[in-house]
Each structure stands twice: as C-alpha cells, then as structure tokens.
Z-matrix of the N, CA and C atoms (Angstrom, degrees):
N
C 1 1.459
C 2 1.528 1 110.86
N 3 1.306 2 117.83 1 -41.00
C 4 1.457 3 121.42 2 176.53
C 5 1.528 4 112.15 3 -59.98
N 6 1.308 5 116.48 4 -43.00
C 7 1.464 6 120.05 5 178.51
C 8 1.546 7 111.27 6 -63.30
N 9 1.323 8 115.86 7 -39.54
C 10 1.443 9 119.71 8 178.74
C 11 1.548 10 111.94 9 -62.76
N 12 1.322 11 114.37 10 -44.75
C 13 1.489 12 118.24 11 179.50
C 14 1.508 13 111.20 12 -66.31
N 15 1.343 14 118.69 13 -41.02
C 16 1.426 15 121.08 14 177.30
C 17 1.530 16 112.38 15 -61.70
N 18 1.332 17 116.24 16 -39.75
C 19 1.440 18 121.49 17 179.23
C 20 1.524 19 112.08 18 -64.34
N 21 1.353 20 112.96 19 -42.53
C 22 1.483 21 119.95 20 178.22
C 23 1.502 22 111.28 21 -62.97
N 24 1.363 23 115.83 22 -45.40
C 25 1.467 24 119.47 23 -179.07
C 26 1.505 25 115.17 24 -67.94
N 27 1.359 26 116.00 25 -23.19
C 28 1.461 27 120.42 26 177.78
C 29 1.508 28 114.76 27 -76.70
N 30 1.331 29 115.20 28 -13.82
C 31 1.472 30 120.85 29 -179.16
C 32 1.536 31 109.78 30 -74.48
N 33 1.342 32 119.81 31 150.39
C 34 1.432 33 122.24 32 174.69
C 35 1.542 34 107.80 33 -65.96
N 36 1.337 35 116.42 34 157.72
C 37 1.458 36 121.23 35 -175.02
C 38 1.561 37 111.92 36 -55.08
N 39 1.313 38 115.37 37 -40.31
C 40 1.466 39 119.57 38 -175.51
C 41 1.539 40 110.69 39 -60.34
N 42 1.320 41 116.35 40 -33.69
C 43 1.485 42 119.80 41 179.64
C 44 1.518 43 111.06 42 -82.16
N 45 1.337 44 117.61 43 -34.66
C 46 1.460 45 120.35 44 178.40
C 47 1.503 46 109.47 45 -66.02
N 48 1.338 47 114.71 46 -38.21
C 49 1.468 48 120.51 47 178.36
C 50 1.525 49 111.33 48 -61.64
N 51 1.327 50 116.92 49 -39.73
C 52 1.470 51 121.78 50 179.24
C 53 1.530 52 110.52 51 -61.91
N 54 1.322 53 116.73 52 -35.64
C 55 1.488 54 120.00 53 -178.98
C 56 1.549 55 108.08 54 -78.71
N 57 1.326 56 119.48 55 -45.20
C 58 1.447 57 125.27 56 -175.26
C 59 1.510 58 110.29 57 -64.44
N 60 1.313 59 116.67 58 -36.99
C 61 1.513 60 120.05 59 -176.55
C 62 1.507 61 110.76 60 -111.97
N 63 1.337 62 115.70 61 41.78
C 64 1.442 63 122.92 62 -176.41
C 65 1.546 64 111.85 63 -54.77
N 66 1.305 65 118.70 64 -40.15
C 67 1.477 66 120.80 65 -178.39
C 68 1.523 67 113.17 66 -62.43
N 69 1.335 68 114.31 67 -42.89
C 70 1.460 69 120.41 68 -179.96
C 71 1.531 70 109.90 69 -65.92
N 72 1.354 71 115.89 70 -47.59
C 73 1.469 72 119.22 71 -179.16
C 74 1.529 73 111.94 72 -59.95
N 75 1.345 74 116.51 73 -40.68
C 76 1.457 75 119.76 74 -177.96
C 77 1.518 76 111.41 75 -66.36
N 78 1.292 77 118.53 76 -38.25
C 79 1.479 78 119.90 77 179.38
C 80 1.554 79 107.89 78 -67.16
N 81 1.353 80 118.06 79 -44.67
C 82 1.459 81 120.44 80 -176.67
C 83 1.503 82 110.28 81 -66.13
N 84 1.315 83 116.94 82 -45.00
C 85 1.422 84 120.83 83 -179.78
C 86 1.517 85 113.20 84 -63.02
N 87 1.334 86 116.54 85 -38.06
C 88 1.483 87 121.04 86 175.77
C 89 1.509 88 109.73 87 -65.58
N 90 1.317 89 118.67 88 -40.95
C 91 1.473 90 121.27 89 179.24
C 92 1.521 91 108.80 90 -65.54
N 93 1.274 92 119.04 91 -40.89
C 94 1.502 93 120.35 92 178.01
C 95 1.536 94 110.02 93 -61.77
N 96 1.311 95 116.72 94 -41.67
C 97 1.451 96 120.85 95 -177.31
C 98 1.526 97 112.86 96 -70.93
N 99 1.352 98 115.75 97 -42.97
C 100 1.442 99 121.35 98 -177.03
C 101 1.512 100 115.78 99 -90.81
N 102 1.371 101 114.87 100 -0.40
C 103 1.442 102 121.27 101 -179.12
C 104 1.534 103 110.04 102 57.84
N 105 1.333 104 117.24 103 53.52
C 106 1.453 105 120.65 104 -179.52
C 107 1.528 106 107.89 105 -111.10
N 108 1.330 107 117.41 106 141.54
C 109 1.463 108 122.99 107 178.59
C 110 1.536 109 109.16 108 -72.75
N 111 1.334 110 115.93 109 141.34
C 112 1.445 111 122.91 110 177.51
C 113 1.524 112 110.17 111 -109.33
N 114 1.331 113 113.51 112 142.80
C 115 1.485 114 119.19 113 172.89
C 116 1.471 115 109.59 114 -106.02
N 117 1.321 116 120.21 115 118.78
C 118 1.457 117 124.40 116 -169.23
C 119 1.538 118 108.10 117 -126.49
N 120 1.335 119 116.62 118 129.84
C 121 1.446 120 121.56 119 171.52
C 122 1.511 121 107.94 120 -96.92
N 123 1.332 122 116.63 121 125.08
C 124 1.482 123 120.95 122 -177.82
C 125 1.519 124 110.54 123 -143.69
N 126 1.295 125 114.55 124 155.24
C 127 1.484 126 121.83 125 176.64
C 128 1.549 127 107.47 126 -92.63
N 129 1.288 128 115.87 127 114.03
C 130 1.484 129 122.47 128 179.87
C 131 1.482 130 110.88 129 -122.58
N 132 1.390 131 113.59 130 117.49
C 133 1.453 132 122.16 131 -176.24
C 134 1.546 133 111.39 132 56.77
N 135 1.353 134 114.92 133 39.34
C 136 1.443 135 119.36 134 177.11
C 137 1.504 136 116.82 135 80.80
N 138 1.320 137 116.73 136 6.71
C 139 1.485 138 121.66 137 -178.27
C 140 1.514 139 109.68 138 -123.60
N 141 1.328 140 117.16 139 128.52
C 142 1.481 141 120.87 140 175.96
C 143 1.488 142 108.74 141 -70.81
N 144 1.352 143 117.82 142 124.64
C 145 1.413 144 123.74 143 -178.94
C 146 1.496 145 112.87 144 -135.64
N 147 1.343 146 118.02 145 161.49
C 148 1.465 147 123.46 146 179.12
C 149 1.545 148 105.52 147 -110.49
N 150 1.352 149 113.50 148 130.75
C 151 1.464 150 120.10 149 178.86
C 152 1.557 151 110.09 150 -120.78
N 153 1.317 152 113.77 151 144.56
C 154 1.493 153 119.16 152 170.17
C 155 1.526 154 106.70 153 -103.32
N 156 1.318 155 115.39 154 124.12
C 157 1.460 156 121.15 155 -167.17
C 158 1.473 157 110.15 156 -119.40
N 159 1.377 158 113.80 157 135.31
C 160 1.458 159 121.50 158 177.89
C 161 1.509 160 107.57 159 -109.51
N 162 1.341 161 117.49 160 90.77
C 163 1.473 162 123.36 161 -168.71
C 164 1.520 163 112.04 162 -66.15
N 165 1.314 164 114.76 163 142.18
C 166 1.502 165 123.95 164 175.18
C 167 1.529 166 110.91 165 -108.87
N 168 1.319 167 115.94 166 -68.65
C 169 1.477 168 119.62 167 176.07
C 170 1.527 169 111.07 168 -162.46
N 171 1.308 170 115.89 169 163.82
C 172 1.462 171 121.67 170 176.56
C 173 1.536 172 107.44 171 -94.67
N 174 1.327 173 115.84 172 128.70
C 175 1.482 174 118.95 173 -177.27
C 176 1.538 175 108.75 174 -131.69
N 177 1.307 176 117.63 175 149.71
C 178 1.463 177 122.82 176 174.68
C 179 1.507 178 113.12 177 -84.74
N 180 1.350 179 118.71 178 157.35
C 181 1.457 180 118.87 179 171.75
C 182 1.537 181 108.41 180 -74.60
N 183 1.352 182 116.50 181 177.61
C 184 1.444 183 122.96 182 -172.01
C 185 1.547 184 111.24 183 -63.24
N 186 1.315 185 118.33 184 -28.73
C 187 1.458 186 122.90 185 -178.39
C 188 1.497 187 113.21 186 -95.16
N 189 1.360 188 115.52 187 2.24
C 190 1.452 189 122.21 188 -179.27
C 191 1.520 190 110.90 189 55.20
N 192 1.351 191 117.80 190 43.45
C 193 1.427 192 121.81 191 177.59
C 194 1.526 193 113.73 192 -103.29
N 195 1.337 194 115.49 193 -28.45
C 196 1.469 195 120.18 194 177.76
C 197 1.511 196 109.50 195 -144.02
N 198 1.370 197 113.69 196 159.65
C 199 1.465 198 121.24 197 -178.58
C 200 1.539 199 107.85 198 -112.71
N 201 1.354 200 115.72 199 149.98
C 202 1.404 201 122.94 200 177.70
C 203 1.539 202 111.47 201 -136.01
N 204 1.300 203 115.17 202 148.89
C 205 1.453 204 120.66 203 173.71
C 206 1.540 205 108.05 204 -90.92
N 207 1.332 206 116.22 205 111.27
C 208 1.448 207 119.47 206 174.64
C 209 1.526 208 107.03 207 -85.31
N 210 1.330 209 115.10 208 137.36
C 211 1.485 210 119.19 209 -169.82
C 212 1.527 211 111.72 210 -165.21
N 213 1.324 212 114.26 211 -179.52
C 214 1.440 213 122.29 212 161.64
C 215 1.512 214 107.82 213 -103.95
N 216 1.297 215 120.47 214 148.43
C 217 1.442 216 122.88 215 -177.69
C 218 1.515 217 111.17 216 -147.13
N 219 1.342 218 114.17 217 151.26
C 220 1.460 219 119.01 218 173.43
C 221 1.535 220 107.08 219 -143.64
N 222 1.337 221 117.48 220 150.44
C 223 1.439 222 121.64 221 177.71
C 224 1.497 223 109.05 222 -75.20
N 225 1.357 224 116.36 223 150.10
C 226 1.451 225 120.82 224 173.53
C 227 1.507 226 109.68 225 -57.17
N 228 1.284 227 116.14 226 131.47
C 229 1.481 228 121.95 227 -176.95
C 230 1.520 229 114.10 228 104.08
N 231 1.375 230 113.36 229 -20.26
C 232 1.462 231 117.90 230 178.49
C 233 1.527 232 110.41 231 -87.99
N 234 1.285 233 116.93 232 160.72
C 235 1.456 234 121.93 233 179.92
C 236 1.513 235 111.33 234 -84.17
N 237 1.294 236 118.46 235 160.01
C 238 1.452 237 123.42 236 -179.03
C 239 1.528 238 111.25 237 -58.68
N 240 1.340 239 114.72 238 -35.27
C 241 1.501 240 117.44 239 178.57
C 242 1.578 241 111.73 240 -67.01
N 243 1.295 242 118.16 241 -13.67
C 244 1.438 243 121.62 242 -178.97
C 245 1.550 244 111.84 243 -86.12
N 246 1.269 245 118.26 244 -2.29
C 247 1.505 246 119.83 245 -176.45
C 248 1.502 247 111.05 246 -66.40
N 249 1.311 248 114.67 247 144.10
C 250 1.499 249 122.56 248 -178.92
C 251 1.526 250 110.81 249 -129.49
N 252 1.328 251 115.25 250 162.02
C 253 1.469 252 118.80 251 175.29
C 254 1.509 253 108.72 252 -65.48
N 255 1.366 254 117.15 253 134.16
C 256 1.412 255 122.88 254 -178.81
C 257 1.496 256 110.96 255 -149.68
N 258 1.352 257 116.79 256 -179.66
C 259 1.457 258 122.83 257 174.46
C 260 1.510 259 109.46 258 -149.34
N 261 1.300 260 115.43 259 152.93
C 262 1.458 261 122.57 260 176.70
C 263 1.540 262 108.33 261 -131.51
N 264 1.346 263 114.52 262 133.19
C 265 1.467 264 119.93 263 175.21
C 266 1.485 265 112.84 264 -66.56
N 267 1.322 266 116.68 265 126.30
C 268 1.443 267 121.64 266 179.64
C 269 1.549 268 109.62 267 -67.84
N 270 1.361 269 116.65 268 -26.91
C 271 1.472 270 120.35 269 -177.19
C 272 1.539 271 111.19 270 -75.79
N 273 1.369 272 116.01 271 -29.11
C 274 1.470 273 118.97 272 -174.78
C 275 1.516 274 112.86 273 -108.26
N 276 1.320 275 117.37 274 -1.81
C 277 1.470 276 121.65 275 -176.01
C 278 1.514 277 112.07 276 -68.01
N 279 1.317 278 116.66 277 126.83
C 280 1.527 279 120.31 278 171.04
C 281 1.528 280 106.12 279 -67.60
N 282 1.310 281 115.52 280 153.91
C 283 1.508 282 120.01 281 179.76
C 284 1.535 283 107.44 282 -56.62
N 285 1.366 284 117.03 283 118.45
C 286 1.450 285 121.63 284 -175.92
C 287 1.533 286 111.71 285 -81.62
N 288 1.331 287 118.14 286 158.89
C 289 1.433 288 123.27 287 172.88
C 290 1.544 289 108.97 288 -103.03
N 291 1.299 290 113.40 289 124.23
C 292 1.501 291 117.71 290 178.37
C 293 1.565 292 108.51 291 -89.41
N 294 1.321 293 114.52 292 119.67
C 295 1.428 294 120.47 293 -177.21
C 296 1.537 295 109.25 294 -86.84
N 297 1.358 296 116.08 295 162.57
C 298 1.462 297 120.89 296 -178.17
C 299 1.518 298 109.96 297 -77.92
N 300 1.340 299 119.01 298 -18.96
C 301 1.432 300 120.03 299 -177.35
C 302 1.514 301 114.52 300 -73.14
N 303 1.284 302 118.41 301 130.36
C 304 1.465 303 123.71 302 -179.85
C 305 1.557 304 110.05 303 -93.06
N 306 1.380 305 114.98 304 168.21
C 307 1.440 306 119.14 305 179.45
C 308 1.521 307 108.14 306 -148.59
N 309 1.346 308 116.13 307 171.28
C 310 1.424 309 121.30 308 176.84
C 311 1.526 310 110.13 309 -140.04
N 312 1.324 311 116.36 310 125.81
C 313 1.443 312 120.32 311 175.16
C 314 1.523 313 106.91 312 -93.14
N 315 1.359 314 118.71 313 126.18
C 316 1.419 315 120.13 314 179.81
C 317 1.574 316 111.79 315 -80.43
N 318 1.310 317 116.11 316 175.44
C 319 1.449 318 119.74 317 -173.49
C 320 1.523 319 110.70 318 -60.20
N 321 1.323 320 118.40 319 -40.28
C 322 1.474 321 120.32 320 -179.20
C 323 1.508 322 112.83 321 -67.49
N 324 1.311 323 117.57 322 -35.06
C 325 1.466 324 121.26 323 179.69
C 326 1.528 325 108.53 324 -70.91
N 327 1.334 326 118.75 325 -35.96
C 328 1.459 327 121.90 326 176.54
C 329 1.530 328 110.30 327 -67.96
N 330 1.307 329 115.63 328 -40.80
C 331 1.461 330 119.15 329 177.52
C 332 1.536 331 112.44 330 -63.88
N 333 1.297 332 114.56 331 -35.33
C 334 1.482 333 119.28 332 176.22
C 335 1.541 334 112.07 333 -61.96
N 336 1.293 335 114.32 334 -42.84
C 337 1.484 336 118.82 335 -179.89
C 338 1.540 337 109.70 336 -67.99
N 339 1.335 338 117.39 337 -45.29
C 340 1.430 339 120.18 338 -179.75
C 341 1.509 340 112.50 339 -64.24
N 342 1.333 341 117.58 340 -36.85
C 343 1.426 342 120.82 341 178.77
C 344 1.543 343 109.45 342 -64.93
N 345 1.327 344 117.89 343 -41.74
C 346 1.458 345 121.37 344 179.24
C 347 1.544 346 109.06 345 -63.54
N 348 1.326 347 116.58 346 -42.85
C 349 1.469 348 119.06 347 -178.03
C 350 1.531 349 112.56 348 -66.23
N 351 1.320 350 115.49 349 -31.50
C 352 1.474 351 119.40 350 -177.91
C 353 1.545 352 111.87 351 -76.06
N 354 1.349 353 114.16 352 -22.87
C 355 1.519 354 118.13 353 -176.90
C 356 1.547 355 114.51 354 -106.79
N 357 1.323 356 115.37 355 -22.55
C 358 1.493 357 117.53 356 -173.42
C 359 1.511 358 110.38 357 -134.07
N 360 1.293 359 115.26 358 161.72
C 361 1.496 360 121.20 359 176.50
C 362 1.498 361 110.14 360 -65.25
N 363 1.356 362 120.01 361 136.84
C 364 1.444 363 120.02 362 173.99
C 365 1.443 364 117.89 363 -59.20
N 366 1.393 365 116.06 364 -14.08
C 367 1.458 366 120.96 365 179.91
C 368 1.544 367 110.22 366 -73.90
N 369 1.371 368 118.06 367 -19.35
C 370 1.415 369 120.87 368 -170.43
C 371 1.535 370 112.22 369 -132.25
N 372 1.354 371 115.32 370 51.57
C 373 1.462 372 118.26 371 176.67
C 374 1.498 373 112.88 372 -82.63
N 375 1.344 374 115.21 373 -22.08
C 376 1.467 375 118.54 374 -177.81
C 377 1.556 376 109.58 375 -79.28
N 378 1.275 377 114.02 376 138.89
C 379 1.524 378 116.98 377 -177.65
C 380 1.545 379 109.53 378 96.88
N 381 1.279 380 116.46 379 153.62
C 382 1.428 381 122.48 380 -178.42
C 383 1.512 382 111.10 381 -88.48
N 384 1.297 383 118.77 382 122.99
C 385 1.491 384 122.95 383 177.79
C 386 1.548 385 109.31 384 -60.16
N 387 1.322 386 118.09 385 144.62
C 388 1.404 387 121.80 386 179.47
C 389 1.521 388 110.64 387 -154.96
N 390 1.316 389 118.47 388 166.67
C 391 1.474 390 121.23 389 179.88
C 392 1.518 391 111.90 390 -79.99
N 393 1.336 392 114.53 391 123.28
C 394 1.460 393 120.61 392 -173.89
C 395 1.554 394 108.64 393 -126.18
N 396 1.329 395 117.51 394 134.95
C 397 1.460 396 121.17 395 178.95
C 398 1.505 397 111.04 396 -114.04
N 399 1.328 398 114.72 397 131.89
C 400 1.464 399 122.05 398 -179.42
C 401 1.502 400 112.36 399 -129.43
N 402 1.304 401 117.94 400 126.41
C 403 1.496 402 122.36 401 -179.23
C 404 1.524 403 107.05 402 -95.75
N 405 1.349 404 115.20 403 126.44
C 406 1.462 405 121.48 404 -177.46
C 407 1.532 406 112.14 405 -114.15
N 408 1.317 407 116.22 406 143.05
C 409 1.430 408 121.42 407 172.14
C 410 1.538 409 107.29 408 -79.09
N 411 1.328 410 116.45 409 177.73
C 412 1.454 411 120.51 410 174.78
C 413 1.492 412 113.40 411 -56.42
N 414 1.320 413 114.69 412 -45.73
C 415 1.473 414 119.37 413 176.11
C 416 1.525 415 113.61 414 -65.73
N 417 1.340 416 115.36 415 -33.62
C 418 1.437 417 118.69 416 176.95
C 419 1.509 418 113.41 417 -67.92
N 420 1.342 419 116.36 418 -34.39
C 421 1.478 420 120.25 419 177.71
C 422 1.539 421 110.27 420 -70.47
N 423 1.340 422 115.36 421 -35.20
C 424 1.471 423 118.97 422 176.69
C 425 1.541 424 110.05 423 -65.80
N 426 1.332 425 115.09 424 -39.78
C 427 1.503 426 118.67 425 -179.76
C 428 1.491 427 109.26 426 -64.96
N 429 1.347 428 116.28 427 -39.55
C 430 1.470 429 121.64 428 -177.36
C 431 1.530 430 110.41 429 -63.31
N 432 1.336 431 115.46 430 -35.61
C 433 1.442 432 118.53 431 -179.12
C 434 1.576 433 111.66 432 -75.35
N 435 1.307 434 116.37 433 -24.96
C 436 1.470 435 118.63 434 -175.07
C 437 1.564 436 113.74 435 -99.40
N 438 1.304 437 116.26 436 -25.36
C 439 1.484 438 118.48 437 -178.55
C 440 1.531 439 108.25 438 -93.26
N 441 1.334 440 113.54 439 102.82
C 442 1.476 441 116.94 440 -174.05
C 443 1.534 442 113.56 441 -92.13
N 444 1.348 443 116.05 442 -26.15
C 445 1.487 444 116.45 443 -172.10
C 446 1.558 445 109.30 444 -68.24
N 447 1.337 446 115.36 445 129.35
C 448 1.478 447 122.29 446 178.63
C 449 1.528 448 113.06 447 59.56
N 450 1.319 449 116.55 448 19.16
C 451 1.502 450 118.31 449 -178.88
C 452 1.502 451 111.33 450 -71.82
N 453 1.369 452 119.70 451 125.28
C 454 1.442 453 120.58 452 174.94
C 455 1.516 454 110.27 453 -73.41
N 456 1.314 455 115.21 454 145.03
C 457 1.460 456 119.31 455 -177.51
C 458 1.542 457 109.14 456 -88.95
N 459 1.334 458 117.58 457 125.98
C 460 1.463 459 118.81 458 -178.61
C 461 1.495 460 109.19 459 -77.25
N 462 1.384 461 113.37 460 154.94
C 463 1.456 462 122.32 461 176.43
C 464 1.533 463 107.42 462 -87.01
N 465 1.326 464 115.53 463 105.55
C 466 1.484 465 119.61 464 -172.19
C 467 1.524 466 112.62 465 -59.91
N 468 1.313 467 116.83 466 -36.39
C 469 1.479 468 120.70 467 -174.56
C 470 1.499 469 112.60 468 -71.97
N 471 1.367 470 117.03 469 -21.79
C 472 1.418 471 120.29 470 -177.32
C 473 1.572 472 112.04 471 -106.37
N 474 1.296 473 116.69 472 -10.30
C 475 1.503 474 120.37 473 -175.67
C 476 1.514 475 110.20 474 -91.53
N 477 1.346 476 111.48 475 153.08
C 478 1.507 477 117.56 476 175.20
C 479 1.515 478 106.76 477 -111.89
N 480 1.333 479 115.14 478 -170.54
C 481 1.460 480 119.16 479 -179.30
C 482 1.526 481 113.99 480 -63.48
N 483 1.340 482 114.98 481 -34.23
C 484 1.455 483 120.23 482 -178.27
C 485 1.514 484 115.72 483 -108.81
N 486 1.332 485 116.98 484 -26.99
C 487 1.459 486 121.61 485 -175.83
C 488 1.527 487 108.96 486 -108.46
N 489 1.319 488 114.73 487 114.90
C 490 1.470 489 121.09 488 -179.44
C 491 1.540 490 108.96 489 -96.11
N 492 1.313 491 116.31 490 138.42
C 493 1.473 492 121.06 491 179.07
C 494 1.476 493 109.06 492 -113.57
N 495 1.330 494 116.97 493 132.69
C 496 1.442 495 122.05 494 -177.65
C 497 1.522 496 111.77 495 -125.78
N 498 1.322 497 117.31 496 155.54
C 499 1.482 498 123.76 497 173.68
C 500 1.542 499 105.92 498 -119.59
N 501 1.340 500 118.85 499 92.60
C 502 1.438 501 121.75 500 -176.81
C 503 1.548 502 108.17 501 -162.73
N 504 1.328 503 116.14 502 -174.05
C 505 1.452 504 119.07 503 179.04
C 506 1.517 505 110.92 504 -85.74
N 507 1.337 506 115.79 505 154.84
C 508 1.417 507 121.51 506 178.37
C 509 1.528 508 112.22 507 -59.20
N 510 1.358 509 116.62 508 -36.02
C 511 1.443 510 119.07 509 -178.92
C 512 1.498 511 112.94 510 -63.03
N 513 1.349 512 116.68 511 -38.91
C 514 1.432 513 117.91 512 178.12
C 515 1.570 514 112.04 513 -63.90
N 516 1.336 515 115.35 514 -42.42
C 517 1.477 516 118.41 515 176.72
C 518 1.498 517 110.26 516 -63.14
N 519 1.332 518 118.11 517 -42.94
C 520 1.447 519 121.12 518 -178.61
C 521 1.559 520 109.73 519 -62.01
N 522 1.299 521 119.25 520 -49.08
C 523 1.460 522 121.47 521 -176.38
C 524 1.527 523 111.11 522 -65.45
N 525 1.320 524 116.16 523 -34.79
C 526 1.463 525 118.91 524 -176.03
C 527 1.543 526 111.72 525 -82.13
N 528 1.327 527 118.15 526 -46.67
C 529 1.458 528 119.57 527 -171.02
C 530 1.522 529 114.68 528 -93.79
N 531 1.336 530 120.40 529 -15.17
C 532 1.480 531 118.40 530 -179.46
C 533 1.525 532 111.87 531 -57.72
N 534 1.375 533 119.17 532 -40.90
C 535 1.483 534 118.71 533 -179.60
C 536 1.494 535 113.10 534 -65.23
N 537 1.389 536 118.62 535 -12.08
C 538 1.454 537 120.08 536 -179.45
C 539 1.526 538 111.94 537 -70.67
N 540 1.360 539 115.45 538 -18.10
C 541 1.486 540 119.26 539 -179.29
C 542 1.503 541 112.94 540 59.39
N 543 1.346 542 118.79 541 -128.11
C 544 1.491 543 121.05 542 -176.16
C 545 1.533 544 114.16 543 -73.85
N 546 1.349 545 117.16 544 -1.80
C 547 1.438 546 118.09 545 -178.23
C 548 1.537 547 113.50 546 -93.36
N 549 1.357 548 115.39 547 4.05
C 550 1.478 549 121.07 548 175.03
C 551 1.520 550 110.36 549 -137.69
N 552 1.308 551 118.18 550 117.17
C 553 1.437 552 122.35 551 178.66
C 554 1.513 553 109.85 552 -113.08
N 555 1.328 554 116.65 553 125.53
C 556 1.462 555 120.27 554 179.14
C 557 1.518 556 107.89 555 -77.34
N 558 1.317 557 117.44 556 121.47
C 559 1.477 558 121.70 557 178.92
C 560 1.502 559 108.51 558 -88.39
N 561 1.349 560 118.72 559 -46.75
C 562 1.458 561 124.18 560 176.52
C 563 1.475 562 110.42 561 -156.36
N 564 1.373 563 117.61 562 153.94
C 565 1.449 564 128.84 563 7.60
C 566 1.550 565 111.33 564 -79.89
N 567 1.307 566 116.71 565 164.16
C 568 1.451 567 122.89 566 -171.94
C 569 1.534 568 112.45 567 -66.44
N 570 1.357 569 116.28 568 -33.69
C 571 1.447 570 118.13 569 -176.27
C 572 1.569 571 111.27 570 -71.28
N 573 1.324 572 113.68 571 -31.47
C 574 1.467 573 117.29 572 176.61
C 575 1.500 574 110.74 573 -75.22
N 576 1.348 575 118.33 574 -35.14
C 577 1.446 576 122.54 575 174.72
C 578 1.541 577 110.45 576 -59.75
N 579 1.326 578 116.55 577 -42.98
C 580 1.445 579 120.47 578 176.67
C 581 1.469 580 114.56 579 -64.49
N 582 1.325 581 116.03 580 -34.90
C 583 1.479 582 121.12 581 -179.45
C 584 1.520 583 108.65 582 -66.72
N 585 1.308 584 118.04 583 -42.29
C 586 1.486 585 122.45 584 174.53
C 587 1.482 586 111.91 585 -61.12
N 588 1.347 587 117.00 586 -46.65
C 589 1.437 588 122.18 587 -176.96
C 590 1.563 589 110.73 588 -63.77
N 591 1.323 590 115.67 589 -43.36
C 592 1.457 591 120.11 590 -176.08
C 593 1.530 592 110.27 591 -65.89
N 594 1.361 593 116.18 592 -43.67
C 595 1.444 594 118.90 593 -176.80
C 596 1.518 595 112.18 594 -73.61
N 597 1.325 596 117.60 595 -30.50
C 598 1.470 597 120.86 596 176.79
C 599 1.565 598 108.89 597 -70.96
N 600 1.370 599 115.35 598 -35.13
C 601 1.434 600 119.51 599 175.17
C 602 1.557 601 112.90 600 -64.85
N 603 1.283 602 115.23 601 -41.16
C 604 1.467 603 121.61 602 177.49
C 605 1.570 604 109.53 603 -64.77
N 606 1.322 605 116.16 604 -39.21
C 607 1.498 606 118.90 605 177.10
C 608 1.515 607 110.62 606 -62.85
N 609 1.371 608 115.82 607 -42.08
C 610 1.461 609 119.90 608 -179.26
C 611 1.570 610 109.36 609 -64.30
N 612 1.305 611 115.91 610 -40.90
C 613 1.479 612 118.81 611 178.85
C 614 1.536 613 111.50 612 -63.62
C-alpha cells in the first residue's frame, strides 16, 4: 500500500487527476468517441447554469498542469445553431450526463476548434478574443515575468515598455491580472476596466 501511494504521489498532477477523477474522464472520453452530447452543470460568471456540450477532445494546457475538454457548447434554452467553441476544466467539471442524442462536427467546426487551440490557451476558449491593453508598474512587470501559469502572451510589436497589448479573452486577463492589484491597470476595453474597478471596490468594502 505504501508503494502504491508513493507511486501515485510521484506522478505529475495531470496524471493523478486522471486517476482520481476516473469516472468523469471515462464519461467524457466515451462521449468524444461515440459523438454523444453531454449535459453539464457549471458555474459561469458566478451563476449556476446548464450547458449542452458537443465534445471534441481532452487537451492539456501548455505546461501540462491541467486538462480541458475542448468542445462546442450552448446554454440550456439556446438553439443548436447558437453553440460556440468552448472548454471545460476536467479538474472542476461536475460529473456530466451523457445523452443518447448524437451529433456531428463538420470540417469547418473542427478547424475552428483547432485554430483556437493553436492560438490560445485551452483554459480560455470561451468568449471572443480581443485586443486588450494593460499598464504595468515595475513590480507588475516583474510579476508578469515570473508568473507563467495562464500568462497571456503580449504582442511585442504593439506593446511599449509600460503598456502591454494582448490578443486574448477578457476572462484570461481577469484571472491572470486581478491578483496584481495596483500593479496592473486595465487601459482598454472599458467594460473590462469597469469590471476590475467594481470588484476591487467590493474588496475594499
């Protein structure tokens, strides 16, 4: 028993997760193979919602620390034509329900997913990528250099010494830069700047 535990603990997190959440992985992998729609309950922007998911494949992030289900997804109540490229964390996914209904992703839809995966982190496929500007202090720039997990890559040709320009989703910028506090100021877009301001105000209160 001790040897088994030691062997398990020696594995990287992404492999331990695969063992620990075996039931979830098996349902998702079966749905990918048999082209079956999944029904997943997830918390999105602080609200519990139901999604109908058209699974494509499970992929790791660039550092091979976590796995994500790359897919098309739509909210309950939306039409099938409303589905968009999305991803779900395998570590945080509630046990999904595999429906009997099958689906087919056409070549263009598969190309759309592969294009997103080649340009962006699988953790942030949901939401439309856009150009985002962030002003960093000296400490902020040091943090950017040292914090590698989920770090968005700046566009060198458009960035200056203090203002970094990114092409990614707002959620990736929010998750990465919000812990920077006063060392990261959102310049644009305005709605993301307001989101930072409002949540920092709530934290202060």
